[in-house]
mmCIF file of the N, C-alpha and C atoms, coordinates in Angstrom:
data_MODEL
# 
_entry.id   MODEL 
# 
loop_
_atom_site.group_PDB 
_atom_site.id 
_atom_site.type_symbol 
_atom_site.label_atom_id 
_atom_site.label_alt_id 
_atom_site.label_comp_id 
_atom_site.label_asym_id 
_atom_site.label_entity_id 
_atom_site.label_seq_id 
_atom_site.pdbx_PDB_ins_code 
_atom_site.Cartn_x 
_atom_site.Cartn_y 
_atom_site.Cartn_z 
_atom_site.occupancy 
_atom_site.B_iso_or_equiv 
_atom_site.pdbx_formal_charge 
_atom_site.auth_seq_id 
_atom_site.auth_comp_id 
_atom_site.auth_asym_id 
_atom_site.auth_atom_id 
_atom_site.pdbx_PDB_model_num 
ATOM 1   N N  . MET A 1 1  ? -113.329 198.698 -15.754 1.00 0.00 ? 1  MET A N  1 
ATOM 2   C CA . MET A 1 1  ? -113.670 197.726 -16.767 1.00 0.00 ? 1  MET A CA 1 
ATOM 3   C C  . MET A 1 1  ? -114.702 196.761 -16.202 1.00 0.00 ? 1  MET A C  1 
ATOM 4   N N  . ASN A 1 2  ? -115.748 196.494 -16.963 1.00 0.00 ? 2  ASN A N  1 
ATOM 5   C CA . ASN A 1 2  ? -116.766 195.538 -16.532 1.00 0.00 ? 2  ASN A CA 1 
ATOM 6   C C  . ASN A 1 2  ? -116.238 194.131 -16.705 1.00 0.00 ? 2  ASN A C  1 
ATOM 7   N N  . SER A 1 3  ? -116.676 193.261 -15.819 1.00 0.00 ? 3  SER A N  1 
ATOM 8   C CA . SER A 1 3  ? -116.225 191.886 -15.863 1.00 0.00 ? 3  SER A CA 1 
ATOM 9   C C  . SER A 1 3  ? -117.318 191.000 -16.436 1.00 0.00 ? 3  SER A C  1 
ATOM 10  N N  . ILE A 1 4  ? -116.952 190.195 -17.412 1.00 0.00 ? 4  ILE A N  1 
ATOM 11  C CA . ILE A 1 4  ? -117.877 189.239 -18.017 1.00 0.00 ? 4  ILE A CA 1 
ATOM 12  C C  . ILE A 1 4  ? -117.265 187.858 -17.848 1.00 0.00 ? 4  ILE A C  1 
ATOM 13  N N  . LYS A 1 5  ? -118.037 186.922 -17.322 1.00 0.00 ? 5  LYS A N  1 
ATOM 14  C CA . LYS A 1 5  ? -117.523 185.572 -17.130 1.00 0.00 ? 5  LYS A CA 1 
ATOM 15  C C  . LYS A 1 5  ? -118.058 184.680 -18.241 1.00 0.00 ? 5  LYS A C  1 
ATOM 16  N N  . ILE A 1 6  ? -117.139 184.105 -19.003 1.00 0.00 ? 6  ILE A N  1 
ATOM 17  C CA . ILE A 1 6  ? -117.489 183.176 -20.072 1.00 0.00 ? 6  ILE A CA 1 
ATOM 18  C C  . ILE A 1 6  ? -116.729 181.890 -19.789 1.00 0.00 ? 6  ILE A C  1 
ATOM 19  N N  . ASN A 1 7  ? -117.450 180.797 -19.671 1.00 0.00 ? 7  ASN A N  1 
ATOM 20  C CA . ASN A 1 7  ? -116.818 179.518 -19.376 1.00 0.00 ? 7  ASN A CA 1 
ATOM 21  C C  . ASN A 1 7  ? -116.315 178.866 -20.649 1.00 0.00 ? 7  ASN A C  1 
ATOM 22  N N  . LEU A 1 8  ? -114.997 178.899 -20.829 1.00 0.00 ? 8  LEU A N  1 
ATOM 23  C CA . LEU A 1 8  ? -114.351 178.257 -21.966 1.00 0.00 ? 8  LEU A CA 1 
ATOM 24  C C  . LEU A 1 8  ? -113.242 177.361 -21.448 1.00 0.00 ? 8  LEU A C  1 
ATOM 25  N N  . SER A 1 9  ? -113.026 176.268 -22.125 1.00 0.00 ? 9  SER A N  1 
ATOM 26  C CA . SER A 1 9  ? -111.861 175.458 -21.795 1.00 0.00 ? 9  SER A CA 1 
ATOM 27  C C  . SER A 1 9  ? -110.643 176.165 -22.385 1.00 0.00 ? 9  SER A C  1 
ATOM 28  N N  . PHE A 1 10 ? -109.479 175.756 -21.976 1.00 0.00 ? 10 PHE A N  1 
ATOM 29  C CA . PHE A 1 10 ? -108.264 176.362 -22.531 1.00 0.00 ? 10 PHE A CA 1 
ATOM 30  C C  . PHE A 1 10 ? -108.221 176.151 -24.039 1.00 0.00 ? 10 PHE A C  1 
ATOM 31  N N  . GLN A 1 11 ? -108.600 174.974 -24.493 1.00 0.00 ? 11 GLN A N  1 
ATOM 32  C CA . GLN A 1 11 ? -108.583 174.685 -25.942 1.00 0.00 ? 11 GLN A CA 1 
ATOM 33  C C  . GLN A 1 11 ? -109.544 175.604 -26.697 1.00 0.00 ? 11 GLN A C  1 
ATOM 34  N N  . GLN A 1 12 ? -110.715 175.842 -26.134 1.00 0.00 ? 12 GLN A N  1 
ATOM 35  C CA . GLN A 1 12 ? -111.682 176.738 -26.778 1.00 0.00 ? 12 GLN A CA 1 
ATOM 36  C C  . GLN A 1 12 ? -111.140 178.161 -26.827 1.00 0.00 ? 12 GLN A C  1 
ATOM 37  N N  . LEU A 1 13 ? -110.524 178.585 -25.747 1.00 0.00 ? 13 LEU A N  1 
ATOM 38  C CA . LEU A 1 13 ? -109.945 179.920 -25.709 1.00 0.00 ? 13 LEU A CA 1 
ATOM 39  C C  . LEU A 1 13 ? -108.815 180.041 -26.730 1.00 0.00 ? 13 LEU A C  1 
ATOM 40  N N  . ALA A 1 14 ? -107.956 179.031 -26.793 1.00 0.00 ? 14 ALA A N  1 
ATOM 41  C CA . ALA A 1 14 ? -106.851 179.043 -27.755 1.00 0.00 ? 14 ALA A CA 1 
ATOM 42  C C  . ALA A 1 14 ? -107.386 179.119 -29.185 1.00 0.00 ? 14 ALA A C  1 
ATOM 43  N N  . GLU A 1 15 ? -108.436 178.391 -29.477 1.00 0.00 ? 15 GLU A N  1 
ATOM 44  C CA . GLU A 1 15 ? -109.026 178.423 -30.820 1.00 0.00 ? 15 GLU A CA 1 
ATOM 45  C C  . GLU A 1 15 ? -109.607 179.797 -31.117 1.00 0.00 ? 15 GLU A C  1 
ATOM 46  N N  . ALA A 1 16 ? -110.256 180.413 -30.154 1.00 0.00 ? 16 ALA A N  1 
ATOM 47  C CA . ALA A 1 16 ? -110.800 181.758 -30.349 1.00 0.00 ? 16 ALA A CA 1 
ATOM 48  C C  . ALA A 1 16 ? -109.681 182.751 -30.625 1.00 0.00 ? 16 ALA A C  1 
ATOM 49  N N  . VAL A 1 17 ? -108.574 182.627 -29.893 1.00 0.00 ? 17 VAL A N  1 
ATOM 50  C CA . VAL A 1 17 ? -107.438 183.537 -30.100 1.00 0.00 ? 17 VAL A CA 1 
ATOM 51  C C  . VAL A 1 17 ? -106.831 183.329 -31.486 1.00 0.00 ? 17 VAL A C  1 
ATOM 52  N N  . ARG A 1 18 ? -106.755 182.084 -31.938 1.00 0.00 ? 18 ARG A N  1 
ATOM 53  C CA . ARG A 1 18 ? -106.204 181.805 -33.282 1.00 0.00 ? 18 ARG A CA 1 
ATOM 54  C C  . ARG A 1 18 ? -107.002 182.511 -34.379 1.00 0.00 ? 18 ARG A C  1 
ATOM 55  N N  . GLN A 1 19 ? -108.276 182.765 -34.116 1.00 0.00 ? 19 GLN A N  1 
ATOM 56  C CA . GLN A 1 19 ? -109.126 183.398 -35.120 1.00 0.00 ? 19 GLN A CA 1 
ATOM 57  C C  . GLN A 1 19 ? -108.999 184.920 -35.143 1.00 0.00 ? 19 GLN A C  1 
ATOM 58  N N  . LEU A 1 20 ? -108.289 185.487 -34.168 1.00 0.00 ? 20 LEU A N  1 
ATOM 59  C CA . LEU A 1 20 ? -108.113 186.937 -34.137 1.00 0.00 ? 20 LEU A CA 1 
ATOM 60  C C  . LEU A 1 20 ? -107.147 187.388 -35.227 1.00 0.00 ? 20 LEU A C  1 
ATOM 61  N N  . SER A 1 21 ? -107.292 188.631 -35.626 1.00 0.00 ? 21 SER A N  1 
ATOM 62  C CA . SER A 1 21 ? -106.340 189.211 -36.576 1.00 0.00 ? 21 SER A CA 1 
ATOM 63  C C  . SER A 1 21 ? -105.015 189.412 -35.841 1.00 0.00 ? 21 SER A C  1 
ATOM 64  N N  . PRO A 1 22 ? -103.921 189.524 -36.577 1.00 0.00 ? 22 PRO A N  1 
ATOM 65  C CA . PRO A 1 22 ? -102.637 189.781 -35.926 1.00 0.00 ? 22 PRO A CA 1 
ATOM 66  C C  . PRO A 1 22 ? -102.682 191.033 -35.037 1.00 0.00 ? 22 PRO A C  1 
ATOM 67  N N  . ALA A 1 23 ? -103.340 192.086 -35.492 1.00 0.00 ? 23 ALA A N  1 
ATOM 68  C CA . ALA A 1 23 ? -103.428 193.320 -34.703 1.00 0.00 ? 23 ALA A CA 1 
ATOM 69  C C  . ALA A 1 23 ? -104.179 193.077 -33.401 1.00 0.00 ? 23 ALA A C  1 
ATOM 70  N N  . ASP A 1 24 ? -105.265 192.302 -33.451 1.00 0.00 ? 24 ASP A N  1 
ATOM 71  C CA . ASP A 1 24 ? -106.029 192.005 -32.237 1.00 0.00 ? 24 ASP A CA 1 
ATOM 72  C C  . ASP A 1 24 ? -105.247 191.093 -31.295 1.00 0.00 ? 24 ASP A C  1 
ATOM 73  N N  . LYS A 1 25 ? -104.434 190.186 -31.850 1.00 0.00 ? 25 LYS A N  1 
ATOM 74  C CA . LYS A 1 25 ? -103.596 189.334 -31.004 1.00 0.00 ? 25 LYS A CA 1 
ATOM 75  C C  . LYS A 1 25 ? -102.591 190.189 -30.239 1.00 0.00 ? 25 LYS A C  1 
ATOM 76  N N  . ILE A 1 26 ? -102.040 191.192 -30.898 1.00 0.00 ? 26 ILE A N  1 
ATOM 77  C CA . ILE A 1 26 ? -101.099 192.100 -30.230 1.00 0.00 ? 26 ILE A CA 1 
ATOM 78  C C  . ILE A 1 26 ? -101.807 192.865 -29.118 1.00 0.00 ? 26 ILE A C  1 
ATOM 79  N N  . LYS A 1 27 ? -103.013 193.358 -29.398 1.00 0.00 ? 27 LYS A N  1 
ATOM 80  C CA . LYS A 1 27 ? -103.779 194.068 -28.370 1.00 0.00 ? 27 LYS A CA 1 
ATOM 81  C C  . LYS A 1 27 ? -104.062 193.154 -27.179 1.00 0.00 ? 27 LYS A C  1 
ATOM 82  N N  . LEU A 1 28 ? -104.450 191.913 -27.459 1.00 0.00 ? 28 LEU A N  1 
ATOM 83  C CA . LEU A 1 28 ? -104.733 190.957 -26.386 1.00 0.00 ? 28 LEU A CA 1 
ATOM 84  C C  . LEU A 1 28 ? -103.479 190.700 -25.559 1.00 0.00 ? 28 LEU A C  1 
ATOM 85  N N  . ASN A 1 29 ? -102.348 190.542 -26.220 1.00 0.00 ? 29 ASN A N  1 
ATOM 86  C CA . ASN A 1 29 ? -101.085 190.337 -25.524 1.00 0.00 ? 29 ASN A CA 1 
ATOM 87  C C  . ASN A 1 29 ? -100.776 191.512 -24.606 1.00 0.00 ? 29 ASN A C  1 
ATOM 88  N N  . GLU A 1 30 ? -101.011 192.729 -25.087 1.00 0.00 ? 30 GLU A N  1 
ATOM 89  C CA . GLU A 1 30 ? -100.769 193.917 -24.265 1.00 0.00 ? 30 GLU A CA 1 
ATOM 90  C C  . GLU A 1 30 ? -101.680 193.936 -23.045 1.00 0.00 ? 30 GLU A C  1 
ATOM 91  N N  . VAL A 1 31 ? -102.932 193.531 -23.219 1.00 0.00 ? 31 VAL A N  1 
ATOM 92  C CA . VAL A 1 31 ? -103.860 193.487 -22.089 1.00 0.00 ? 31 VAL A CA 1 
ATOM 93  C C  . VAL A 1 31 ? -103.399 192.452 -21.063 1.00 0.00 ? 31 VAL A C  1 
ATOM 94  N N  . ILE A 1 32 ? -103.008 191.290 -21.537 1.00 0.00 ? 32 ILE A N  1 
ATOM 95  C CA . ILE A 1 32 ? -102.583 190.215 -20.630 1.00 0.00 ? 32 ILE A CA 1 
ATOM 96  C C  . ILE A 1 32 ? -101.359 190.641 -19.826 1.00 0.00 ? 32 ILE A C  1 
ATOM 97  N N  . TRP A 1 33 ? -100.364 191.214 -20.499 1.00 0.00 ? 33 TRP A N  1 
ATOM 98  C CA . TRP A 1 33 ? -99.106  191.536 -19.827 1.00 0.00 ? 33 TRP A CA 1 
ATOM 99  C C  . TRP A 1 33 ? -99.117  192.884 -19.126 1.00 0.00 ? 33 TRP A C  1 
ATOM 100 N N  . SER A 1 34 ? -100.190 193.655 -19.285 1.00 0.00 ? 34 SER A N  1 
ATOM 101 C CA . SER A 1 34 ? -100.228 194.947 -18.597 1.00 0.00 ? 34 SER A CA 1 
ATOM 102 C C  . SER A 1 34 ? -100.740 194.821 -17.167 1.00 0.00 ? 34 SER A C  1 
ATOM 103 N N  . GLU A 1 35 ? -101.255 193.664 -16.815 1.00 0.00 ? 35 GLU A N  1 
ATOM 104 C CA . GLU A 1 35 ? -101.724 193.461 -15.449 1.00 0.00 ? 35 GLU A CA 1 
ATOM 105 C C  . GLU A 1 35 ? -100.541 193.506 -14.499 1.00 0.00 ? 35 GLU A C  1 
ATOM 106 N N  . ASN A 1 36 ? -100.759 194.102 -13.360 1.00 0.00 ? 36 ASN A N  1 
ATOM 107 C CA . ASN A 1 36 ? -99.705  194.206 -12.367 1.00 0.00 ? 36 ASN A CA 1 
ATOM 108 C C  . ASN A 1 36 ? -99.555  192.863 -11.659 1.00 0.00 ? 36 ASN A C  1 
ATOM 109 N N  . THR A 1 37 ? -98.593  192.086 -12.093 1.00 0.00 ? 37 THR A N  1 
ATOM 110 C CA . THR A 1 37 ? -98.361  190.780 -11.515 1.00 0.00 ? 37 THR A CA 1 
ATOM 111 C C  . THR A 1 37 ? -97.237  190.888 -10.495 1.00 0.00 ? 37 THR A C  1 
ATOM 112 N N  . ALA A 1 38 ? -97.565  190.679 -9.263  1.00 0.00 ? 38 ALA A N  1 
ATOM 113 C CA . ALA A 1 38 ? -96.569  190.771 -8.201  1.00 0.00 ? 38 ALA A CA 1 
ATOM 114 C C  . ALA A 1 38 ? -95.690  189.532 -8.206  1.00 0.00 ? 38 ALA A C  1 
ATOM 115 N N  . ILE A 1 39 ? -94.406  189.756 -8.088  1.00 0.00 ? 39 ILE A N  1 
ATOM 116 C CA . ILE A 1 39 ? -93.455  188.650 -7.992  1.00 0.00 ? 39 ILE A CA 1 
ATOM 117 C C  . ILE A 1 39 ? -93.227  188.401 -6.503  1.00 0.00 ? 39 ILE A C  1 
ATOM 118 N N  . PRO A 1 40 ? -93.494  187.185 -6.044  1.00 0.00 ? 40 PRO A N  1 
ATOM 119 C CA . PRO A 1 40 ? -93.323  186.900 -4.614  1.00 0.00 ? 40 PRO A CA 1 
ATOM 120 C C  . PRO A 1 40 ? -91.907  187.234 -4.145  1.00 0.00 ? 40 PRO A C  1 
ATOM 121 N N  . SER A 1 41 ? -91.795  187.737 -2.937  1.00 0.00 ? 41 SER A N  1 
ATOM 122 C CA . SER A 1 41 ? -90.494  188.151 -2.402  1.00 0.00 ? 41 SER A CA 1 
ATOM 123 C C  . SER A 1 41 ? -89.498  186.993 -2.361  1.00 0.00 ? 41 SER A C  1 
ATOM 124 N N  . GLU A 1 42 ? -89.979  185.775 -2.115  1.00 0.00 ? 42 GLU A N  1 
ATOM 125 C CA . GLU A 1 42 ? -89.052  184.631 -2.090  1.00 0.00 ? 42 GLU A CA 1 
ATOM 126 C C  . GLU A 1 42 ? -88.468  184.357 -3.477  1.00 0.00 ? 42 GLU A C  1 
ATOM 127 N N  . HIS A 1 43 ? -89.237  184.621 -4.526  1.00 0.00 ? 43 HIS A N  1 
ATOM 128 C CA . HIS A 1 43 ? -88.718  184.460 -5.887  1.00 0.00 ? 43 HIS A CA 1 
ATOM 129 C C  . HIS A 1 43 ? -87.704  185.550 -6.194  1.00 0.00 ? 43 HIS A C  1 
ATOM 130 N N  . GLN A 1 44 ? -88.009  186.774 -5.774  1.00 0.00 ? 44 GLN A N  1 
ATOM 131 C CA . GLN A 1 44 ? -87.072  187.879 -5.974  1.00 0.00 ? 44 GLN A CA 1 
ATOM 132 C C  . GLN A 1 44 ? -85.751  187.585 -5.265  1.00 0.00 ? 44 GLN A C  1 
ATOM 133 N N  . LYS A 1 45 ? -85.830  187.089 -4.028  1.00 0.00 ? 45 LYS A N  1 
ATOM 134 C CA . LYS A 1 45 ? -84.626  186.769 -3.267  1.00 0.00 ? 45 LYS A CA 1 
ATOM 135 C C  . LYS A 1 45 ? -83.821  185.683 -3.964  1.00 0.00 ? 45 LYS A C  1 
ATOM 136 N N  . LEU A 1 46 ? -84.484  184.658 -4.472  1.00 0.00 ? 46 LEU A N  1 
ATOM 137 C CA . LEU A 1 46 ? -83.808  183.574 -5.165  1.00 0.00 ? 46 LEU A CA 1 
ATOM 138 C C  . LEU A 1 46 ? -83.034  184.093 -6.371  1.00 0.00 ? 46 LEU A C  1 
ATOM 139 N N  . VAL A 1 47 ? -83.664  184.943 -7.161  1.00 0.00 ? 47 VAL A N  1 
ATOM 140 C CA . VAL A 1 47 ? -83.001  185.496 -8.355  1.00 0.00 ? 47 VAL A CA 1 
ATOM 141 C C  . VAL A 1 47 ? -81.812  186.362 -7.943  1.00 0.00 ? 47 VAL A C  1 
ATOM 142 N N  . LEU A 1 48 ? -82.004  187.217 -6.936  1.00 0.00 ? 48 LEU A N  1 
ATOM 143 C CA . LEU A 1 48 ? -80.907  188.073 -6.483  1.00 0.00 ? 48 LEU A CA 1 
ATOM 144 C C  . LEU A 1 48 ? -79.742  187.242 -5.942  1.00 0.00 ? 48 LEU A C  1 
ATOM 145 N N  . ASP A 1 49 ? -80.045  186.178 -5.208  1.00 0.00 ? 49 ASP A N  1 
ATOM 146 C CA . ASP A 1 49 ? -78.996  185.284 -4.700  1.00 0.00 ? 49 ASP A CA 1 
ATOM 147 C C  . ASP A 1 49 ? -78.218  184.651 -5.850  1.00 0.00 ? 49 ASP A C  1 
ATOM 148 N N  . ARG A 1 50 ? -78.930  184.203 -6.870  1.00 0.00 ? 50 ARG A N  1 
ATOM 149 C CA . ARG A 1 50 ? -78.270  183.579 -8.024  1.00 0.00 ? 50 ARG A CA 1 
ATOM 150 C C  . ARG A 1 50 ? -77.412  184.591 -8.784  1.00 0.00 ? 50 ARG A C  1 
ATOM 151 N N  . MET A 1 51 ? -77.912  185.823 -8.898  1.00 0.00 ? 51 MET A N  1 
ATOM 152 C CA . MET A 1 51 ? -77.133  186.861 -9.578  1.00 0.00 ? 51 MET A CA 1 
ATOM 153 C C  . MET A 1 51 ? -75.847  187.161 -8.800  1.00 0.00 ? 51 MET A C  1 
ATOM 154 N N  . ASN A 1 52 ? -75.954  187.221 -7.477  1.00 0.00 ? 52 ASN A N  1 
ATOM 155 C CA . ASN A 1 52 ? -74.772  187.469 -6.648  1.00 0.00 ? 52 ASN A CA 1 
ATOM 156 C C  . ASN A 1 52 ? -73.763  186.339 -6.760  1.00 0.00 ? 52 ASN A C  1 
ATOM 157 N N  . LYS A 1 53 ? -74.234  185.097 -6.758  1.00 0.00 ? 53 LYS A N  1 
ATOM 158 C CA . LYS A 1 53 ? -73.338  183.950 -6.913  1.00 0.00 ? 53 LYS A CA 1 
ATOM 159 C C  . LYS A 1 53 ? -72.628  184.004 -8.262  1.00 0.00 ? 53 LYS A C  1 
ATOM 160 N N  . ALA A 1 54 ? -73.351  184.381 -9.308  1.00 0.00 ? 54 ALA A N  1 
ATOM 161 C CA . ALA A 1 54 ? -72.759  184.473 -10.638 1.00 0.00 ? 54 ALA A CA 1 
ATOM 162 C C  . ALA A 1 54 ? -71.681  185.552 -10.685 1.00 0.00 ? 54 ALA A C  1 
ATOM 163 N N  . LYS A 1 55 ? -71.903  186.654 -9.983  1.00 0.00 ? 55 LYS A N  1 
ATOM 164 C CA . LYS A 1 55 ? -70.907  187.733 -9.942  1.00 0.00 ? 55 LYS A CA 1 
ATOM 165 C C  . LYS A 1 55 ? -69.668  187.305 -9.156  1.00 0.00 ? 55 LYS A C  1 
ATOM 166 N N  . GLN A 1 56 ? -69.882  186.529 -8.092  1.00 0.00 ? 56 GLN A N  1 
ATOM 167 C CA . GLN A 1 56 ? -68.768  186.093 -7.253  1.00 0.00 ? 56 GLN A CA 1 
ATOM 168 C C  . GLN A 1 56 ? -67.928  185.014 -7.931  1.00 0.00 ? 56 GLN A C  1 
ATOM 169 N N  . LYS A 1 57 ? -68.574  184.171 -8.726  1.00 0.00 ? 57 LYS A N  1 
ATOM 170 C CA . LYS A 1 57 ? -67.861  183.070 -9.391  1.00 0.00 ? 57 LYS A CA 1 
ATOM 171 C C  . LYS A 1 57 ? -68.266  183.009 -10.864 1.00 0.00 ? 57 LYS A C  1 
ATOM 172 N N  . PRO A 1 58 ? -67.838  183.984 -11.656 1.00 0.00 ? 58 PRO A N  1 
ATOM 173 C CA . PRO A 1 58 ? -68.241  184.004 -13.074 1.00 0.00 ? 58 PRO A CA 1 
ATOM 174 C C  . PRO A 1 58 ? -67.751  182.778 -13.853 1.00 0.00 ? 58 PRO A C  1 
ATOM 175 N N  . GLU A 1 59 ? -66.695  182.132 -13.366 1.00 0.00 ? 59 GLU A N  1 
ATOM 176 C CA . GLU A 1 59 ? -66.179  180.942 -14.057 1.00 0.00 ? 59 GLU A CA 1 
ATOM 177 C C  . GLU A 1 59 ? -67.163  179.773 -13.997 1.00 0.00 ? 59 GLU A C  1 
ATOM 178 N N  . MET A 1 60 ? -68.124  179.841 -13.093 1.00 0.00 ? 60 MET A N  1 
ATOM 179 C CA . MET A 1 60 ? -69.126  178.785 -12.979 1.00 0.00 ? 60 MET A CA 1 
ATOM 180 C C  . MET A 1 60 ? -70.242  178.930 -14.011 1.00 0.00 ? 60 MET A C  1 
ATOM 181 N N  . MET A 1 61 ? -70.311  180.094 -14.651 1.00 0.00 ? 61 MET A N  1 
ATOM 182 C CA . MET A 1 61 ? -71.371  180.360 -15.615 1.00 0.00 ? 61 MET A CA 1 
ATOM 183 C C  . MET A 1 61 ? -71.052  179.691 -16.951 1.00 0.00 ? 61 MET A C  1 
ATOM 184 N N  . LEU A 1 62 ? -72.080  179.216 -17.620 1.00 0.00 ? 62 LEU A N  1 
ATOM 185 C CA . LEU A 1 62 ? -71.920  178.600 -18.936 1.00 0.00 ? 62 LEU A CA 1 
ATOM 186 C C  . LEU A 1 62 ? -72.436  179.547 -20.013 1.00 0.00 ? 62 LEU A C  1 
ATOM 187 N N  . ASP A 1 63 ? -71.771  179.540 -21.111 1.00 0.00 ? 63 ASP A N  1 
ATOM 188 C CA . ASP A 1 63 ? -72.244  180.230 -22.302 1.00 0.00 ? 63 ASP A CA 1 
ATOM 189 C C  . ASP A 1 63 ? -73.504  179.479 -22.780 1.00 0.00 ? 63 ASP A C  1 
ATOM 190 N N  . TRP A 1 64 ? -74.440  180.170 -23.427 1.00 0.00 ? 64 TRP A N  1 
ATOM 191 C CA . TRP A 1 64 ? -75.702  179.545 -23.821 1.00 0.00 ? 64 TRP A CA 1 
ATOM 192 C C  . TRP A 1 64 ? -75.482  178.310 -24.670 1.00 0.00 ? 64 TRP A C  1 
ATOM 193 N N  . ASN A 1 65 ? -74.560  178.352 -25.628 1.00 0.00 ? 65 ASN A N  1 
ATOM 194 C CA . ASN A 1 65 ? -74.314  177.184 -26.479 1.00 0.00 ? 65 ASN A CA 1 
ATOM 195 C C  . ASN A 1 65 ? -73.762  176.012 -25.668 1.00 0.00 ? 65 ASN A C  1 
ATOM 196 N N  . GLU A 1 66 ? -72.938  176.308 -24.669 1.00 0.00 ? 66 GLU A N  1 
ATOM 197 C CA . GLU A 1 66 ? -72.440  175.252 -23.787 1.00 0.00 ? 66 GLU A CA 1 
ATOM 198 C C  . GLU A 1 66 ? -73.586  174.650 -22.974 1.00 0.00 ? 66 GLU A C  1 
ATOM 199 N N  . ALA A 1 67 ? -74.449  175.506 -22.478 1.00 0.00 ? 67 ALA A N  1 
ATOM 200 C CA . ALA A 1 67 ? -75.575  175.029 -21.693 1.00 0.00 ? 67 ALA A CA 1 
ATOM 201 C C  . ALA A 1 67 ? -76.482  174.127 -22.522 1.00 0.00 ? 67 ALA A C  1 
ATOM 202 N N  . LEU A 1 68 ? -76.683  174.494 -23.780 1.00 0.00 ? 68 LEU A N  1 
ATOM 203 C CA . LEU A 1 68 ? -77.529  173.660 -24.642 1.00 0.00 ? 68 LEU A CA 1 
ATOM 204 C C  . LEU A 1 68 ? -76.989  172.254 -24.797 1.00 0.00 ? 68 LEU A C  1 
ATOM 205 N N  . THR A 1 69 ? -75.672  172.109 -24.831 1.00 0.00 ? 69 THR A N  1 
ATOM 206 C CA . THR A 1 69 ? -75.102  170.772 -25.006 1.00 0.00 ? 69 THR A CA 1 
ATOM 207 C C  . THR A 1 69 ? -75.298  169.899 -23.782 1.00 0.00 ? 69 THR A C  1 
ATOM 208 N N  . THR A 1 70 ? -75.534  170.521 -22.620 1.00 0.00 ? 70 THR A N  1 
ATOM 209 C CA . THR A 1 70 ? -75.724  169.720 -21.401 1.00 0.00 ? 70 THR A CA 1 
ATOM 210 C C  . THR A 1 70 ? -77.186  169.375 -21.145 1.00 0.00 ? 70 THR A C  1 
ATOM 211 N N  . LEU A 1 71 ? -78.077  169.936 -21.945 1.00 0.00 ? 71 LEU A N  1 
ATOM 212 C CA . LEU A 1 71 ? -79.496  169.649 -21.730 1.00 0.00 ? 71 LEU A CA 1 
ATOM 213 C C  . LEU A 1 71 ? -79.913  168.340 -22.339 1.00 0.00 ? 71 LEU A C  1 
# 
């Protein structure tokens, strides 16, 4: 894919995206999320640690509606 550099502010880019058809917005979303985004190993470890803690002490977990009341 050829690279073209266009200097737009975030607001200008957002306005351009708002003008796209729904089908083109879906295509753009697919392009954005199809990039191979590496998750740093420290983030992966953090998530795995939290998942293990949740499995070890499920009573510490809150139901989503309960969590909303504490926010």
